[in-house]
C-alpha positions as CSV (number, residue, x, y, z in Angstrom):
1,M,-0.2,0.1,0.1
2,T,1.2,3.3,-0.9
3,A,0.2,6.9,-1.0
4,K,0.5,7.8,-4.8
5,K,-1.4,10.4,-5.9
6,A,-3.2,8.2,-8.2
7,L,-5.0,6.6,-5.7
8,F,-6.5,9.7,-4.3
9,D,-7.3,13.1,-5.3
10,E,-4.4,15.5,-5.1
11,S,-6.2,17.9,-3.2
12,W,-5.8,15.4,-0.3
13,V,-2.1,14.8,-0.3
14,E,-1.0,17.6,1.5
15,F,-3.3,16.5,4.7
16,L,-3.1,12.8,4.0
17,L,0.5,11.9,2.6
18,P,2.0,12.3,5.9
19,E,0.0,9.5,7.6
20,F,1.7,7.0,5.6
21,D,4.8,7.2,7.4
22,K,3.3,6.9,10.8
23,D,3.7,3.8,12.8
24,Y,0.0,2.9,12.7
25,M,0.2,2.8,8.8
26,K,3.1,1.0,8.6
27,S,1.5,-1.7,11.0
28,L,-1.7,-1.7,9.2
29,K,0.2,-2.0,5.7
30,A,2.0,-5.0,7.4
31,F,-1.1,-6.7,8.4
32,L,-2.8,-6.2,4.9
33,R,0.4,-7.7,3.4
34,E,0.3,-10.8,5.8
35,E,-3.7,-11.5,5.1
36,K,-2.6,-11.5,1.3
37,H,0.2,-14.0,2.2
38,K,-2.2,-16.3,4.0
39,G,-4.3,-16.4,0.8
40,K,-7.5,-14.3,2.2
41,V,-9.3,-12.3,-0.3
42,I,-9.4,-8.4,0.7
43,L,-12.6,-6.3,-0.7
44,P,-12.6,-4.0,-2.5
45,P,-9.6,-4.5,-5.0
46,S,-6.5,-2.2,-4.0
47,S,-7.2,0.0,-6.7
48,L,-10.5,0.9,-5.0
49,W,-9.2,1.4,-1.3
50,F,-9.2,5.1,-1.7
51,N,-12.3,5.7,-4.2
52,A,-14.2,8.0,-2.0
53,L,-11.2,10.3,-1.9
54,N,-10.2,9.9,-5.5
55,S,-14.0,10.3,-6.3
56,T,-14.6,13.7,-4.3
57,P,-11.7,16.1,-4.1
58,L,-11.5,18.1,-1.2
59,H,-12.4,21.5,-2.4
60,N,-15.7,19.9,-3.8
61,V,-16.8,18.4,-0.6
62,R,-20.1,19.6,0.3
63,V,-21.7,16.4,2.4
64,V,-20.0,13.6,3.9
65,I,-21.9,10.4,4.6
66,L,-20.2,8.2,7.2
67,G,-20.4,4.3,6.7
68,Q,-18.7,1.6,8.9
69,D,-16.7,-0.7,6.7
70,P,-17.4,-2.1,2.9
71,Y,-19.6,-5.0,2.0
72,P,-17.8,-8.1,2.5
73,T,-19.8,-10.1,-0.4
74,P,-17.2,-10.2,-3.3
75,G,-18.4,-7.9,-6.5
76,H,-20.3,-5.5,-4.0
77,A,-18.1,-2.8,-2.7
78,H,-16.1,-0.4,-4.6
79,G,-14.7,2.0,-2.2
80,L,-17.9,4.6,-1.7
81,C,-19.8,3.7,1.7
82,F,-23.5,1.9,1.3
83,S,-22.6,1.7,-2.6
84,V,-22.5,-1.2,-4.8
85,M,-21.4,-1.9,-8.4
86,P,-24.2,-1.2,-10.7
87,D,-25.0,-5.1,-11.5
88,V,-25.5,-5.9,-7.7
89,R,-28.8,-7.7,-7.2
90,P,-30.4,-7.9,-4.6
91,L,-29.6,-4.6,-3.1
92,P,-28.1,-4.5,0.2
93,K,-31.1,-4.1,3.0
94,S,-29.5,-0.8,4.2
95,L,-29.3,0.6,1.1
96,I,-33.0,-0.3,0.3
97,N,-34.0,1.7,3.1
98,I,-32.0,4.4,2.3
99,F,-33.8,4.4,-1.1
100,R,-37.2,4.2,0.4
101,E,-36.3,7.1,2.9
102,L,-35.1,9.1,-0.4
103,Y,-38.7,8.2,-2.2
104,D,-40.8,8.6,0.7
105,D,-39.4,12.6,1.2
106,P,-42.2,14.8,0.3
107,D,-39.8,17.9,0.4
108,L,-38.1,16.6,-2.7
109,D,-39.3,16.8,-6.6
110,Q,-39.5,13.0,-6.9
111,P,-39.0,11.5,-10.3
112,G,-41.6,9.3,-12.2
113,T,-39.6,6.1,-11.6
114,E,-37.3,4.7,-9.1
115,R,-33.6,3.7,-9.7
116,V,-32.8,-0.1,-9.9
117,D,-29.1,-0.1,-9.3
118,G,-27.3,0.8,-6.1
119,N,-24.3,2.6,-7.4
120,L,-23.9,6.1,-5.7
121,Q,-21.1,7.5,-7.9
122,G,-23.5,10.0,-9.2
123,W,-23.6,11.5,-5.5
124,A,-19.9,11.3,-5.3
125,D,-19.5,13.4,-8.3
126,Q,-21.5,16.0,-7.1
127,G,-19.4,16.2,-3.8
128,V,-20.8,13.7,-1.4
129,L,-18.1,12.2,0.4
130,L,-19.1,8.4,1.0
131,L,-16.5,7.5,3.5
132,N,-16.2,4.1,5.5
133,S,-14.6,4.2,8.6
134,V,-12.7,0.9,7.7
135,L,-11.5,0.8,4.1
136,T,-11.2,-2.9,3.7
137,V,-12.4,-6.2,4.8
138,E,-12.0,-9.7,4.7
139,S,-14.3,-11.5,1.9
140,G,-17.0,-13.2,3.7
141,R,-16.3,-11.6,7.1
142,A,-17.9,-8.3,7.9
143,N,-15.7,-6.0,10.3
144,A,-12.7,-8.2,10.0
145,H,-10.4,-5.4,9.5
146,Q,-11.7,-2.8,12.4
147,G,-9.2,-1.9,14.9
148,K,-5.9,-2.4,12.5
149,G,-5.5,1.4,11.9
150,W,-7.9,2.5,9.3
151,E,-10.0,4.1,11.7
152,I,-6.9,6.5,12.5
153,F,-6.5,7.3,8.9
154,T,-10.3,8.3,8.3
155,D,-10.2,10.3,11.7
156,K,-7.8,12.5,9.7
157,V,-10.0,12.6,6.7
158,I,-12.8,13.9,8.9
159,A,-10.8,16.3,10.8
160,T,-9.7,17.6,7.5
161,V,-13.0,18.3,6.4
162,N,-14.1,19.7,9.7
163,A,-11.2,22.3,9.4
164,L,-12.7,23.7,6.3
165,D,-13.6,27.5,6.6
166,R,-16.7,26.7,4.6
167,P,-19.5,24.8,6.3
168,V,-20.2,21.1,5.2
169,V,-23.1,18.7,6.0
170,F,-22.1,15.4,7.9
171,V,-24.6,12.8,7.9
172,L,-24.2,10.5,11.0
173,W,-26.5,7.4,10.6
174,G,-26.3,5.1,13.7
175,A,-24.3,4.8,17.0
176,Y,-20.7,4.0,15.4
177,A,-21.1,6.9,13.1
178,Q,-22.2,9.3,15.7
179,K,-19.3,8.2,18.1
180,K,-16.8,9.1,15.3
181,G,-18.2,12.0,14.3
182,A,-18.3,13.5,17.8
183,V,-15.1,15.8,17.0
184,I,-17.4,17.9,14.2
185,D,-17.9,21.3,15.1
186,A,-21.6,21.3,15.1
187,S,-21.6,25.4,15.1
188,H,-19.9,25.4,12.0
189,H,-21.2,22.7,10.1
190,L,-24.6,21.0,9.9
191,V,-24.6,17.5,11.5
192,I,-27.6,15.2,10.9
193,R,-28.1,12.4,13.5
194,S,-30.4,9.4,13.3
195,P,-30.7,5.7,13.8
196,H,-29.1,3.4,11.3
197,P,-30.9,2.5,7.9
198,S,-30.2,-1.2,8.7
199,P,-33.4,-3.2,9.3
200,L,-32.3,-3.5,12.7
201,S,-32.7,0.3,13.5
202,A,-34.4,1.8,10.5
203,Y,-38.0,1.9,12.3
204,R,-36.6,3.7,15.4
205,G,-36.4,7.1,13.4
206,F,-34.4,6.8,10.2
207,F,-38.0,6.6,8.3
208,G,-39.2,10.1,8.3
209,S,-35.9,11.6,9.4
210,R,-35.7,13.2,5.8
211,P,-31.9,13.9,5.5
212,F,-31.8,14.3,2.0
213,S,-34.0,17.5,1.8
214,K,-32.6,18.8,4.9
215,I,-29.1,18.7,3.1
216,N,-30.5,20.4,0.0
217,H,-32.2,22.9,2.1
218,F,-28.8,23.8,3.9
219,L,-26.8,23.8,0.7
220,K,-29.4,26.2,-0.9
221,Q,-29.1,28.5,2.1
222,Q,-25.4,28.3,1.8
223,G,-25.9,29.7,-2.0
224,G,-24.6,26.4,-3.4
225,P,-26.3,24.0,-5.6
226,E,-28.6,21.3,-4.5
227,I,-27.6,17.5,-4.8
228,D,-29.5,15.6,-7.3
229,W,-29.9,12.5,-5.2
230,F,-31.8,10.7,-7.8
231,T,-28.7,10.2,-10.4
């Protein structure tokens, strides 16, 4: 694992490149190398580990949605939290609930038809940083790479966005994301908190929370364009 500029947009390099010389990142690199040596399959492919940072340059970040770790099913994860590759069927249950909330939001101009694929690249291209806390996972073993160092790196990503002089929207779904996002300056940024869209918790307050229209209302207040959530 290297911090080549090709892996994430150059706008992040000044802030994140020094992380690759720190002990935690060296330990993480050794761990991932050993896992590969053992024949374990690491998801997503290494070319997509930093896809969120490559897809959404720092100067374009307007919204941050914080996830936990990649989908452990081969062919699903591609480096954007909650997003799956275009041909994945059926969609993950949390993503189905995210779309349900999106299409039930009465404060959005709803399209005539609902989307059938779960690829959220269109969100990332509009300035939505889809950041997982942990950027890799072992195939078939959810959360297998937690506590190995990625969390420190993504804390730095969050701190970098938090330090921007312009306000950004942070979306924290569930206790895990809310704990990680506790450092965010809510007096400067908009912080949206709700239960996780997982089937285990979506009915406890995620449904009906209207995060997407709240985000667009805030962005409009700031004089910027709204996100087209239906792309």
